[in-house]
C-alpha atoms as a printed R data frame, in Angstrom:
    type eleno elety resid chain resno       x       y       z
1   ATOM     1    CA   MET     A     1  -7.707  71.088 -33.776
2   ATOM     2    CA   ALA     A     2  -5.168  68.396 -33.123
3   ATOM     3    CA   THR     A     3  -4.097  67.420 -29.647
4   ATOM     4    CA   THR     A     4  -0.743  65.824 -29.024
5   ATOM     5    CA   LEU     A     5  -0.300  63.695 -25.945
6   ATOM     6    CA   THR     A     6   3.234  62.980 -24.835
7   ATOM     7    CA   ALA     A     7   3.886  60.298 -22.250
8   ATOM     8    CA   GLU     A     8   7.201  60.109 -20.494
9   ATOM     9    CA   VAL     A     9   8.035  56.834 -18.801
10  ATOM    10    CA   SER     A    10  11.021  56.334 -16.585
11  ATOM    11    CA   ALA     A    11  12.267  52.839 -15.843
12  ATOM    12    CA   GLN     A    12  13.817  52.094 -12.509
13  ATOM    13    CA   PRO     A    13  16.308  49.239 -12.341
14  ATOM    14    CA   ILE     A    14  15.438  46.307 -10.112
15  ATOM    15    CA   ILE     A    15  18.251  45.563  -7.721
16  ATOM    16    CA   LEU     A    16  18.409  42.255  -5.890
17  ATOM    17    CA   ASP     A    17  20.037  41.997  -2.500
18  ATOM    18    CA   ASN     A    18  21.505  38.616  -3.368
19  ATOM    19    CA   PRO     A    19  21.629  38.243  -7.149
20  ATOM    20    CA   PRO     A    20  22.082  34.721  -8.503
21  ATOM    21    CA   PRO     A    21  25.730  33.908  -9.215
22  ATOM    22    CA   ALA     A    22  26.907  33.461 -12.770
23  ATOM    23    CA   PRO     A    23  27.651  29.899 -13.864
24  ATOM    24    CA   PRO     A    24  31.237  29.069 -12.920
25  ATOM    25    CA   PRO     A    25  33.528  28.829 -15.974
26  ATOM    26    CA   HIS     A    26  35.175  25.621 -14.742
27  ATOM    27    CA   LEU     A    27  31.921  23.662 -14.987
28  ATOM    28    CA   ARG     A    28  32.620  22.236 -18.406
29  ATOM    29    CA   THR     A    29  29.988  20.663 -20.616
30  ATOM    30    CA   ASN     A    30  30.021  16.901 -20.323
31  ATOM    31    CA   PRO     A    31  30.058  15.328 -23.814
32  ATOM    32    CA   LYS     A    32  28.560  12.162 -22.350
33  ATOM    33    CA   LEU     A    33  25.322  14.064 -21.797
34  ATOM    34    CA   PHE     A    34  24.788  14.236 -25.544
35  ATOM    35    CA   LEU     A    35  25.463  10.510 -25.944
36  ATOM    36    CA   ILE     A    36  22.977   9.782 -23.152
37  ATOM    37    CA   ALA     A    37  20.432  12.095 -24.774
38  ATOM    38    CA   LEU     A    38  20.969  10.445 -28.152
39  ATOM    39    CA   ASP     A    39  20.403   6.956 -26.762
40  ATOM    40    CA   ALA     A    40  17.372   7.917 -24.671
41  ATOM    41    CA   SER     A    41  15.908   9.752 -27.662
42  ATOM    42    CA   LEU     A    42  16.110   6.741 -29.985
43  ATOM    43    CA   VAL     A    43  12.494   6.158 -29.013
44  ATOM    44    CA   GLY     A    44  11.756   9.285 -31.046
45  ATOM    45    CA   LEU     A    45  13.590   7.785 -34.015
46  ATOM    46    CA   SER     A    46  11.462   4.636 -33.712
47  ATOM    47    CA   TYR     A    47   8.341   6.770 -33.543
48  ATOM    48    CA   GLY     A    48   9.337   8.687 -36.656
49  ATOM    49    CA   VAL     A    49  10.202   5.550 -38.621
50  ATOM    50    CA   ASP     A    50   6.801   4.093 -37.799
51  ATOM    51    CA   ILE     A    51   4.952   7.264 -38.798
52  ATOM    52    CA   GLY     A    52   6.784   7.440 -42.097
53  ATOM    53    CA   SER     A    53   6.624   3.758 -43.016
54  ATOM    54    CA   ILE     A    54   3.268   2.396 -41.841
55  ATOM    55    CA   GLY     A    55   1.352   4.100 -44.660
56  ATOM    56    CA   PRO     A    56   3.593   2.767 -47.442
57  ATOM    57    CA   ILE     A    57   3.645  -0.684 -45.795
58  ATOM    58    CA   THR     A    58  -0.131  -1.046 -45.888
59  ATOM    59    CA   GLU     A    59  -0.185   0.044 -49.528
60  ATOM    60    CA   MET     A    60   2.466  -2.416 -50.683
61  ATOM    61    CA   PRO     A    61   1.102  -5.233 -52.899
62  ATOM    62    CA   GLN     A    62   3.432  -7.622 -51.056
63  ATOM    63    CA   PHE     A    63   1.702  -6.746 -47.772
64  ATOM    64    CA   ARG     A    64  -1.721  -7.504 -49.236
65  ATOM    65    CA   ASP     A    65  -0.424 -10.768 -50.665
66  ATOM    66    CA   SER     A    66   0.864 -11.821 -47.245
67  ATOM    67    CA   VAL     A    67  -2.032 -10.847 -44.972
68  ATOM    68    CA   GLY     A    68  -4.888 -10.821 -47.484
69  ATOM    69    CA   ASN     A    69  -7.152  -8.056 -48.678
70  ATOM    70    CA   PHE     A    70  -8.842  -5.814 -46.119
71  ATOM    71    CA   SER     A    71 -11.144  -2.817 -46.200
72  ATOM    72    CA   ASP     A    72 -10.157   0.818 -45.861
73  ATOM    73    CA   LEU     A    73 -11.725   0.789 -42.401
74  ATOM    74    CA   ILE     A    74  -9.460  -2.038 -41.234
75  ATOM    75    CA   GLN     A    75  -6.475  -0.284 -42.758
76  ATOM    76    CA   GLY     A    76  -7.343   2.922 -40.923
77  ATOM    77    CA   LEU     A    77  -7.807   1.080 -37.633
78  ATOM    78    CA   TYR     A    78  -4.498  -0.726 -38.044
79  ATOM    79    CA   VAL     A    79  -2.603   2.491 -38.749
80  ATOM    80    CA   SER     A    80  -4.293   4.618 -36.068
81  ATOM    81    CA   SER     A    81  -4.236   1.960 -33.344
82  ATOM    82    CA   PHE     A    82  -0.656   2.988 -32.714
83  ATOM    83    CA   LEU     A    83  -1.722   6.401 -31.402
84  ATOM    84    CA   LEU     A    84  -4.525   4.879 -29.339
85  ATOM    85    CA   PHE     A    85  -2.343   2.415 -27.450
86  ATOM    86    CA   ALA     A    86   0.517   4.898 -27.113
87  ATOM    87    CA   ALA     A    87  -1.891   7.345 -25.476
88  ATOM    88    CA   LEU     A    88  -3.352   4.689 -23.164
89  ATOM    89    CA   SER     A    89   0.118   3.755 -21.960
90  ATOM    90    CA   SER     A    90   0.574   7.261 -20.567
91  ATOM    91    CA   PHE     A    91  -1.915   6.555 -17.771
92  ATOM    92    CA   GLY     A    92   0.497   4.153 -16.093
93  ATOM    93    CA   ASN     A    93   3.722   5.762 -17.178
94  ATOM    94    CA   GLY     A    94   3.970   8.151 -14.245
95  ATOM    95    CA   TYR     A    95   3.659   5.311 -11.763
96  ATOM    96    CA   LEU     A    96   6.348   3.282 -13.536
97  ATOM    97    CA   ALA     A    97   8.744   6.243 -13.694
98  ATOM    98    CA   ASP     A    98   8.306   6.999  -9.991
99  ATOM    99    CA   ARG     A    99   8.305   3.393  -8.835
100 ATOM   100    CA   PHE     A   100  11.118   1.902 -10.911
101 ATOM   101    CA   GLY     A   101  12.964   5.021 -12.011
102 ATOM   102    CA   ARG     A   102  13.286   6.820 -15.321
103 ATOM   103    CA   LYS     A   103  16.110   4.537 -16.448
104 ATOM   104    CA   TYR     A   104  14.228   1.270 -16.026
105 ATOM   105    CA   THR     A   105  11.029   2.773 -17.426
106 ATOM   106    CA   LEU     A   106  12.957   3.708 -20.552
107 ATOM   107    CA   LEU     A   107  14.297   0.164 -20.651
108 ATOM   108    CA   ILE     A   108  10.774  -1.263 -20.384
109 ATOM   109    CA   GLY     A   109   9.622   0.959 -23.243
110 ATOM   110    CA   ALA     A   110  12.595  -0.006 -25.428
111 ATOM   111    CA   VAL     A   111  12.099  -3.731 -24.798
112 ATOM   112    CA   LEU     A   112   8.371  -3.545 -25.562
113 ATOM   113    CA   ALA     A   113   9.041  -1.569 -28.738
114 ATOM   114    CA   ALA     A   114  11.656  -4.094 -29.855
115 ATOM   115    CA   VAL     A   115   9.350  -7.039 -29.097
116 ATOM   116    CA   GLY     A   116   6.449  -5.412 -30.937
117 ATOM   117    CA   ALA     A   117   8.608  -4.670 -33.984
118 ATOM   118    CA   ILE     A   118  10.028  -8.205 -34.026
119 ATOM   119    CA   MET     A   119   6.496  -9.604 -33.844
120 ATOM   120    CA   SER     A   120   5.394  -7.363 -36.717
121 ATOM   121    CA   ALA     A   121   8.356  -8.484 -38.823
122 ATOM   122    CA   SER     A   122   7.763 -12.169 -38.093
123 ATOM   123    CA   ILE     A   123   4.047 -12.780 -38.596
124 ATOM   124    CA   SER     A   124   1.636 -12.514 -41.502
125 ATOM   125    CA   ASN     A   125  -1.702 -12.768 -39.707
126 ATOM   126    CA   LEU     A   126  -3.662  -9.504 -39.573
127 ATOM   127    CA   PRO     A   127  -5.158  -9.980 -36.057
128 ATOM   128    CA   ALA     A   128  -1.680 -10.873 -34.758
129 ATOM   129    CA   LEU     A   129  -0.293  -7.764 -36.472
130 ATOM   130    CA   PHE     A   130  -2.824  -5.707 -34.505
131 ATOM   131    CA   VAL     A   131  -1.511  -7.242 -31.268
132 ATOM   132    CA   ALA     A   132   2.090  -6.623 -32.322
133 ATOM   133    CA   ARG     A   133   1.284  -3.015 -33.167
134 ATOM   134    CA   ALA     A   134  -0.342  -2.560 -29.761
135 ATOM   135    CA   VAL     A   135   2.750  -3.895 -27.994
136 ATOM   136    CA   TYR     A   136   4.980  -1.641 -30.077
137 ATOM   137    CA   ALA     A   137   2.787   1.396 -29.419
138 ATOM   138    CA   ILE     A   138   2.752   0.832 -25.657
139 ATOM   139    CA   GLY     A   139   6.540   0.626 -25.681
140 ATOM   140    CA   ILE     A   140   6.870   3.852 -27.653
141 ATOM   141    CA   GLY     A   141   4.319   5.599 -25.434
142 ATOM   142    CA   VAL     A   142   6.077   4.573 -22.228
143 ATOM   143    CA   GLY     A   143   9.515   5.433 -23.556
144 ATOM   144    CA   PHE     A   144   8.725   8.726 -25.266
145 ATOM   145    CA   SER     A   145   6.886  10.309 -22.342
146 ATOM   146    CA   THR     A   146   9.691   9.306 -19.980
147 ATOM   147    CA   THR     A   147  12.514  10.493 -22.221
148 ATOM   148    CA   ILE     A   148  11.735  14.203 -21.871
149 ATOM   149    CA   VAL     A   149  11.438  13.943 -18.087
150 ATOM   150    CA   TYR     A   150  14.709  12.055 -17.835
151 ATOM   151    CA   LEU     A   151  16.674  14.420 -20.068
152 ATOM   152    CA   VAL     A   152  15.385  17.505 -18.259
153 ATOM   153    CA   GLU     A   153  16.369  16.004 -14.911
154 ATOM   154    CA   ILE     A   154  19.935  15.148 -15.889
155 ATOM   155    CA   ALA     A   155  20.694  18.277 -17.929
156 ATOM   156    CA   PRO     A   156  22.133  21.487 -16.489
157 ATOM   157    CA   ALA     A   157  19.751  24.432 -16.594
158 ATOM   158    CA   HIS     A   158  21.332  26.070 -19.652
159 ATOM   159    CA   GLN     A   159  21.106  22.866 -21.724
160 ATOM   160    CA   ARG     A   160  17.657  21.558 -20.825
161 ATOM   161    CA   GLY     A   161  16.010  23.004 -23.885
162 ATOM   162    CA   LEU     A   162  18.715  21.651 -26.177
163 ATOM   163    CA   LEU     A   163  18.714  18.104 -24.779
164 ATOM   164    CA   GLY     A   164  14.943  18.047 -24.472
165 ATOM   165    CA   CYS     A   165  14.608  18.702 -28.215
166 ATOM   166    CA   VAL     A   166  16.858  15.819 -29.308
167 ATOM   167    CA   SER     A   167  13.921  13.397 -29.378
168 ATOM   168    CA   GLN     A   168  11.906  15.825 -31.521
169 ATOM   169    CA   LEU     A   169  14.820  16.070 -33.943
170 ATOM   170    CA   LEU     A   170  15.053  12.278 -34.181
171 ATOM   171    CA   ILE     A   171  11.325  12.028 -34.890
172 ATOM   172    CA   THR     A   172  11.794  14.241 -37.931
173 ATOM   173    CA   ILE     A   173  14.870  12.309 -39.031
174 ATOM   174    CA   GLY     A   174  12.967   9.044 -38.553
175 ATOM   175    CA   ILE     A   175  10.054  10.191 -40.704
176 ATOM   176    CA   ALA     A   176  12.387  11.250 -43.507
177 ATOM   177    CA   ALA     A   177  14.430   8.046 -43.246
178 ATOM   178    CA   ALA     A   178  11.299   5.889 -43.304
179 ATOM   179    CA   TYR     A   179  10.281   7.167 -46.716
180 ATOM   180    CA   PHE     A   180  13.658   6.206 -48.164
181 ATOM   181    CA   ILE     A   181  13.565   2.829 -46.397
182 ATOM   182    CA   SER     A   182  10.107   2.089 -47.784
183 ATOM   183    CA   TYR     A   183  11.096   3.375 -51.215
184 ATOM   184    CA   GLY     A   184  14.006   0.963 -51.280
185 ATOM   185    CA   SER     A   185  12.277  -2.025 -49.688
186 ATOM   186    CA   VAL     A   186   9.248  -1.978 -51.990
187 ATOM   187    CA   THR     A   187  11.494  -3.286 -54.759
188 ATOM   188    CA   LEU     A   188  12.281  -6.419 -52.740
189 ATOM   189    CA   SER     A   189  10.490  -9.599 -53.674
190 ATOM   190    CA   GLY     A   190   8.066 -11.314 -51.358
191 ATOM   191    CA   SER     A   191   7.249 -10.325 -47.798
192 ATOM   192    CA   MET     A   192  10.689  -8.827 -47.155
193 ATOM   193    CA   ALA     A   193   9.397  -5.708 -48.888
194 ATOM   194    CA   TRP     A   194   7.136  -4.810 -45.938
195 ATOM   195    CA   ARG     A   195   9.044  -6.634 -43.210
196 ATOM   196    CA   THR     A   196  12.204  -4.577 -43.731
197 ATOM   197    CA   PRO     A   197  10.848  -1.352 -42.128
198 ATOM   198    CA   PHE     A   198   9.728  -3.392 -39.102
199 ATOM   199    CA   ILE     A   199  13.182  -4.961 -38.888
200 ATOM   200    CA   VAL     A   200  14.713  -1.471 -38.830
201 ATOM   201    CA   GLN     A   201  12.381  -0.523 -35.973
202 ATOM   202    CA   ALA     A   202  13.387  -3.663 -34.075
203 ATOM   203    CA   VAL     A   203  17.078  -2.832 -34.489
204 ATOM   204    CA   ILE     A   204  16.490   0.687 -33.138
205 ATOM   205    CA   GLY     A   205  14.595  -0.703 -30.148
206 ATOM   206    CA   ILE     A   206  17.334  -3.221 -29.358
207 ATOM   207    CA   ALA     A   207  20.032  -0.549 -29.684
208 ATOM   208    CA   MET     A   208  18.153   1.713 -27.292
209 ATOM   209    CA   ALA     A   209  17.585  -1.089 -24.766
210 ATOM   210    CA   VAL     A   210  21.277  -1.994 -24.753
211 ATOM   211    CA   GLY     A   211  22.343   1.626 -24.431
212 ATOM   212    CA   ILE     A   212  19.942   2.331 -21.560
213 ATOM   213    CA   LEU     A   213  21.792  -0.247 -19.460
214 ATOM   214    CA   PHE     A   214  24.786   2.111 -19.374
215 ATOM   215    CA   VAL     A   215  23.066   5.442 -18.652
216 ATOM   216    CA   PRO     A   216  22.884   6.769 -15.069
217 ATOM   217    CA   PHE     A   217  19.807   7.073 -12.908
218 ATOM   218    CA   SER     A   218  18.159  10.451 -12.630
219 ATOM   219    CA   PRO     A   219  19.619  12.379  -9.662
220 ATOM   220    CA   ARG     A   220  16.157  13.679  -8.825
221 ATOM   221    CA   TRP     A   221  14.713  10.175  -8.695
222 ATOM   222    CA   LEU     A   222  17.591   9.004  -6.494
223 ATOM   223    CA   MET     A   223  16.935  11.908  -4.132
224 ATOM   224    CA   SER     A   224  13.224  11.110  -4.005
225 ATOM   225    CA   LYS     A   225  14.131   7.591  -2.878
226 ATOM   226    CA   GLY     A   226  16.465   8.824  -0.146
227 ATOM   227    CA   ARG     A   227  19.625   7.733  -1.982
228 ATOM   228    CA   GLU     A   228  21.413  11.055  -1.518
229 ATOM   229    CA   ALA     A   229  24.957   9.725  -1.724
230 ATOM   230    CA   GLU     A   230  24.220   8.115  -5.095
231 ATOM   231    CA   ALA     A   231  22.445  11.256  -6.266
232 ATOM   232    CA   LEU     A   232  25.467  13.396  -5.385
233 ATOM   233    CA   GLU     A   233  27.897  11.062  -7.144
234 ATOM   234    CA   THR     A   234  25.671  10.819 -10.221
235 ATOM   235    CA   LEU     A   235  25.247  14.578 -10.394
236 ATOM   236    CA   ARG     A   236  28.999  15.089  -9.970
237 ATOM   237    CA   ARG     A   237  29.711  12.805 -12.919
238 ATOM   238    CA   LEU     A   238  27.012  14.391 -15.049
239 ATOM   239    CA   ARG     A   239  28.472  17.828 -14.370
240 ATOM   240    CA   ASN     A   240  31.993  16.584 -15.150
241 ATOM   241    CA   VAL     A   241  33.370  17.721 -11.789
242 ATOM   242    CA   GLU     A   242  36.385  16.290 -10.009
243 ATOM   243    CA   LEU     A   243  36.229  15.581  -6.286
244 ATOM   244    CA   ASP     A   244  39.198  17.816  -5.541
245 ATOM   245    CA   ASP     A   245  37.579  20.824  -7.261
246 ATOM   246    CA   THR     A   246  36.132  22.448  -4.156
247 ATOM   247    CA   LEU     A   247  34.430  25.385  -5.863
248 ATOM   248    CA   ALA     A   248  32.775  23.194  -8.487
249 ATOM   249    CA   MET     A   249  31.669  20.697  -5.817
250 ATOM   250    CA   ASN     A   250  30.021  23.569  -3.945
251 ATOM   251    CA   HIS     A   251  27.904  24.277  -7.018
252 ATOM   252    CA   VAL     A   252  27.041  20.586  -7.340
253 ATOM   253    CA   ASN     A   253  25.953  20.504  -3.705
254 ATOM   254    CA   MET     A   254  23.934  23.670  -4.272
255 ATOM   255    CA   GLU     A   255  22.163  22.089  -7.227
256 ATOM   256    CA   LEU     A   256  21.472  18.995  -5.155
257 ATOM   257    CA   ALA     A   257  20.024  21.176  -2.393
258 ATOM   258    CA   GLU     A   258  17.703  22.774  -4.940
259 ATOM   259    CA   ILE     A   259  16.548  19.340  -6.066
260 ATOM   260    CA   ARG     A   260  15.909  18.355  -2.432
261 ATOM   261    CA   ALA     A   261  13.901  21.521  -1.780
262 ATOM   262    CA   ASP     A   262  11.888  21.020  -4.948
263 ATOM   263    CA   ILE     A   263  11.044  17.426  -3.999
264 ATOM   264    CA   GLN     A   264   9.982  18.532  -0.517
265 ATOM   265    CA   PHE     A   265   7.778  21.246  -1.980
266 ATOM   266    CA   ASP     A   266   6.134  18.815  -4.374
267 ATOM   267    CA   GLU     A   267   5.521  16.401  -1.527
268 ATOM   268    CA   ARG     A   268   3.826  19.095   0.531
269 ATOM   269    CA   VAL     A   269   1.672  20.071  -2.431
270 ATOM   270    CA   ARG     A   270   0.752  16.431  -3.035
271 ATOM   271    CA   GLN     A   271  -0.324  15.959   0.565
272 ATOM   272    CA   GLY     A   272  -2.271  19.199   0.753
273 ATOM   273    CA   THR     A   273  -4.153  19.020  -2.538
274 ATOM   274    CA   SER     A   274  -6.328  16.682  -4.562
275 ATOM   275    CA   TYR     A   275  -7.492  16.281  -8.125
276 ATOM   276    CA   LEU     A   276 -10.186  18.867  -7.398
277 ATOM   277    CA   GLU     A   277  -7.440  21.496  -7.729
278 ATOM   278    CA   ILE     A   278  -7.801  21.060 -11.473
279 ATOM   279    CA   PHE     A   279 -11.113  22.909 -11.261
280 ATOM   280    CA   ARG     A   280  -9.971  25.614  -8.829
281 ATOM   281    CA   GLY     A   281  -8.134  28.830  -9.395
282 ATOM   282    CA   VAL     A   282  -4.441  28.752  -8.530
283 ATOM   283    CA   SER     A   283  -2.308  31.857  -8.228
284 ATOM   284    CA   SER     A   284   1.425  32.069  -8.777
285 ATOM   285    CA   GLN     A   285   4.278  33.606  -6.941
286 ATOM   286    CA   CYS     A   286   7.904  34.156  -7.825
287 ATOM   287    CA   LEU     A   287  10.241  32.395  -5.439
288 ATOM   288    CA   TYR     A   288  13.827  33.435  -4.925
289 ATOM   289    CA   THR     A   289  16.313  32.106  -2.435
290 ATOM   290    CA   SER     A   290  19.738  33.530  -1.787
291 ATOM   291    CA   ASN     A   291  21.470  30.170  -2.223
292 ATOM   292    CA   SER     A   292  19.785  29.404  -5.524
293 ATOM   293    CA   SER     A   293  21.001  30.166  -9.001
294 ATOM   294    CA   GLN     A   294  17.537  30.073 -10.515
295 ATOM   295    CA   PHE     A   295  14.245  31.849 -10.310
296 ATOM   296    CA   GLY     A   296  11.114  29.775 -10.374
297 ATOM   297    CA   ILE     A   297   7.381  30.264 -10.701
298 ATOM   298    CA   ARG     A   298   5.473  27.963  -8.399
299 ATOM   299    CA   ARG     A   299   1.852  27.437  -7.665
300 ATOM   300    CA   TYR     A   300   0.820  29.031  -4.417
301 ATOM   301    CA   TYR     A   301  -1.517  27.306  -2.007
302 ATOM   302    CA   PRO     A   302  -2.614  29.381   0.984
303 ATOM   303    CA   SER     A   303  -3.000  26.270   3.138
304 ATOM   304    CA   LEU     A   304   0.691  25.332   2.872
């Protein structure tokens, strides 16, 4: 005997009293955002070039002739020390980004990466190369972890994913380019064979440092420092809005109000919690405000 069970499910539409407004058509995409994202993401290109070239560099006969023979253990430590120092730099990166701003933290990372690459391209002593690699790794670690935060904070909601992935794209391009750079440089005579990839990394670091001087501060960071007028002007320029466009300026002010509310919420959470929250259960709630164009999932703390 066969039994057939039929289940009928009816779906009821969810109707919001104040649905979020659609993005206004006159808020045009700002092409400068992509140039800013490209410059800030050059740290990813540097990272990729290092990943793709450090292995071939240590295997080049010219490198061994310059620095002397070394064991496989030393080679492994030299190659992997990059990841170690890049990871260690993340412990202080949050403080730098909050204290000096995302822009200047990116500049610090670019300068350190350029200095480390120049040192690597200029010396032939293995212990000194370890120091140079540490400096380079700290610069990449500081810059890379700040880049994503910066790009997310300056991008409009519908482009955050796109701009946030630019650095990942440049990492892949850097890895591929490094193999061709190493393939071409290995044919050079003398130490220029292994110094060339480091020179390329130095050029990328210098280009990023120069470009960072012309990018704007993060509107969120400006708001967190009480510089609301600057934050509004920066956000207006990033959204490509003219002052006489009243409707568009209303949306800019609305976005700024959302940033202000988010900063205030984070401040309340910071004051009412501690690191012990890592080991406690935290529930979530869906927040919706009538003057907001976004939904958000936030952690809920009963004490707030």
